[in-house]
C-alpha beads as a LAMMPS data file, in Angstrom:
LAMMPS data file: protein, C-alpha beads

88 atoms
87 bonds

1 atom types
1 bond types

-500.0 500.0 xlo xhi
-500.0 500.0 ylo yhi
-500.0 500.0 zlo zhi

Masses

1 110.0

Atoms # bond

1 1 1 11.348 21.079 0.259
2 1 1 7.779 21.849 1.185
3 1 1 7.178 24.532 3.439
4 1 1 3.573 24.401 5.377
5 1 1 1.704 26.637 7.783
6 1 1 0.458 25.982 10.933
7 1 1 -3.350 27.234 11.824
8 1 1 -4.246 28.683 15.036
9 1 1 -6.089 25.412 15.884
10 1 1 -2.999 23.723 15.302
11 1 1 -3.724 21.674 12.154
12 1 1 -1.467 21.401 9.382
13 1 1 -2.443 20.749 5.581
14 1 1 -0.631 18.201 3.599
15 1 1 -0.388 19.300 -0.049
16 1 1 -1.766 16.997 -2.562
17 1 1 2.024 16.137 -4.317
18 1 1 2.866 15.106 -0.904
19 1 1 -0.487 12.945 -0.239
20 1 1 0.508 11.424 -3.703
21 1 1 3.738 10.827 -2.769
22 1 1 2.704 8.929 0.554
23 1 1 0.094 7.321 -1.745
24 1 1 -2.675 8.269 0.540
25 1 1 -6.009 8.525 -0.718
26 1 1 -8.837 10.819 1.005
27 1 1 -10.390 8.539 3.475
28 1 1 -7.171 6.871 4.547
29 1 1 -4.781 7.106 7.972
30 1 1 -1.662 8.451 8.181
31 1 1 0.972 7.650 11.292
32 1 1 3.454 10.010 12.351
33 1 1 6.494 9.093 14.776
34 1 1 8.177 11.841 16.904
35 1 1 11.848 11.863 16.400
36 1 1 14.670 13.004 18.187
37 1 1 15.873 16.820 17.245
38 1 1 12.461 18.401 16.788
39 1 1 11.569 15.815 13.675
40 1 1 8.672 13.949 12.508
41 1 1 8.628 10.851 10.427
42 1 1 5.644 10.277 8.648
43 1 1 4.462 7.450 6.605
44 1 1 0.889 5.961 5.261
45 1 1 -0.803 3.717 7.688
46 1 1 -0.697 0.242 6.936
47 1 1 -4.576 -0.912 6.305
48 1 1 -5.064 -3.748 8.331
49 1 1 -8.115 -5.710 6.964
50 1 1 -8.493 -9.381 6.420
51 1 1 -8.680 -12.262 3.764
52 1 1 -12.391 -11.376 2.903
53 1 1 -11.234 -7.844 1.673
54 1 1 -9.761 -9.481 -1.181
55 1 1 -11.504 -12.295 -1.686
56 1 1 -13.181 -12.628 -5.145
57 1 1 -10.797 -9.276 -6.510
58 1 1 -9.760 -11.226 -9.822
59 1 1 -13.483 -12.613 -10.141
60 1 1 -14.534 -12.230 -13.805
61 1 1 -11.089 -10.887 -15.205
62 1 1 -9.684 -14.336 -16.862
63 1 1 -11.438 -17.332 -18.258
64 1 1 -8.590 -19.458 -16.991
65 1 1 -9.494 -21.706 -13.958
66 1 1 -6.225 -23.231 -12.375
67 1 1 -6.249 -26.482 -10.771
68 1 1 -4.466 -26.927 -7.160
69 1 1 -1.536 -28.523 -8.860
70 1 1 -0.803 -24.962 -10.946
71 1 1 -1.803 -22.712 -8.003
72 1 1 0.878 -24.877 -5.710
73 1 1 3.582 -24.801 -8.993
74 1 1 2.930 -20.961 -8.767
75 1 1 3.588 -20.374 -5.359
76 1 1 6.612 -22.156 -5.255
77 1 1 8.098 -20.150 -8.526
78 1 1 6.804 -17.249 -6.029
79 1 1 9.104 -17.897 -3.287
80 1 1 11.787 -18.958 -5.260
81 1 1 11.946 -15.503 -6.886
82 1 1 11.080 -17.235 -10.267
83 1 1 7.212 -16.411 -10.957
84 1 1 8.010 -13.600 -13.704
85 1 1 10.085 -15.912 -15.627
86 1 1 7.427 -16.958 -17.685
87 1 1 6.547 -13.230 -18.936
88 1 1 10.082 -12.261 -20.129

Bonds

1 1 1 2
2 1 2 3
3 1 3 4
4 1 4 5
5 1 5 6
6 1 6 7
7 1 7 8
8 1 8 9
9 1 9 10
10 1 10 11
11 1 11 12
12 1 12 13
13 1 13 14
14 1 14 15
15 1 15 16
16 1 16 17
17 1 17 18
18 1 18 19
19 1 19 20
20 1 20 21
21 1 21 22
22 1 22 23
23 1 23 24
24 1 24 25
25 1 25 26
26 1 26 27
27 1 27 28
28 1 28 29
29 1 29 30
30 1 30 31
31 1 31 32
32 1 32 33
33 1 33 34
34 1 34 35
35 1 35 36
36 1 36 37
37 1 37 38
38 1 38 39
39 1 39 40
40 1 40 41
41 1 41 42
42 1 42 43
43 1 43 44
44 1 44 45
45 1 45 46
46 1 46 47
47 1 47 48
48 1 48 49
49 1 49 50
50 1 50 51
51 1 51 52
52 1 52 53
53 1 53 54
54 1 54 55
55 1 55 56
56 1 56 57
57 1 57 58
58 1 58 59
59 1 59 60
60 1 60 61
61 1 61 62
62 1 62 63
63 1 63 64
64 1 64 65
65 1 65 66
66 1 66 67
67 1 67 68
68 1 68 69
69 1 69 70
70 1 70 71
71 1 71 72
72 1 72 73
73 1 73 74
74 1 74 75
75 1 75 76
76 1 76 77
77 1 77 78
78 1 78 79
79 1 79 80
80 1 80 81
81 1 81 82
82 1 82 83
83 1 83 84
84 1 84 85
85 1 85 86
86 1 86 87
87 1 87 88
């Protein structure tokens, strides 16, 4: 268990290993929920974005161009939980 010190301003600094455990990087947000018995629940805030944030993220990563049929097949396998069978 890690012990943190509260500053005179009422602030607490989380140690690097705790931030790494949460998967939080500088500039990202953390959510804190008050629980009964004087406890807190802390977690990385879910990033809110749009499809534009990921559009083109794989561009230039492969020379493969998938057809609509191949994409639909991959989607169907993913929903069925079979997507990784080709890679086993």
